[in-house]
N, C-alpha and C positions, 0 to 999 in steps of 0.2 A: 504494499500499498504505499502512501505517502510518507514521506520522511517523519522522523520522530519528532515528538513535541508538537504534533498537529492534530491529535485528537481533541474530539469535541468534549468540553468538562461534562462531568458526570456528577451531579448534585445527590443523587441517592434517590430522589423522589420519582425520577421518570426513567422508564427502562431504554436504555441506548438501542440505537436502531441496527439491527442484525442484518448484513445481506449476505446471500449465498453465492458465491462463484458461478458464472455459467458454465464455465469447463470443467472443473474439478469439484465444484460443492463444497468447498471449505468456507465454513461460516467465519465472519469477519465483522467488526464493527465499521460503521459508517464513521469517516475521519471529515474534518473541514479542510477544503482546498482553497489555495489561491486562484487568483484570476487565471483562466485557461489552464489550471493545473488538472491531473488525472490521477485516480485511484487505480492501483493494480493490485492483483491477488498476491498474496505473499509466498504462495506455492507455486503457481504456474504461470505468473507475470500477465495473467489476461486482464484486459480493461474491464473494470468495474463500472466506473463512472466518471464523467467529465464535468468540468465547471466551464459553462459557456456564458460569458455575461451578455446580457440581454437576448439569449435565446428565443424567450417566448415573443418578444418584440419582433425581431428579425423573421420569425416563422408568420407572424401576423401580417407584417408588411409585404412579404413574398405573396402570401395567399391573396391580399387586396391587389397587388400588382397584376397577378395573374387572371384574377376575375375581371379585370378591367381590359386587359388585353384580349382575354377570351370574348368578351362583350364586343369589344373594337372589330375583331376579326369576323365575327358573324354578323355584324351590323353593316359593314363595308365590304362585301366579297370583291377580290381582285379580280376575278374573271367571270363574267356574266354571260 
């Protein structure tokens, strides 16, 4: 996983998030990542998850643009 000292603090009242590696099924606790960081499995080095800043906003912008261009292409055909 990520480097030492990057684990989320555990206050004892909440249960830590446990993830299973998709490749080898090793159970690991979720760690806090820096921007553009990625967490890897301790055993097989497979990617567990990545931190993509503004990922939801990027997906929303791509969706809105694709809808706009889809409508534009259907309203104004090039060959008639």
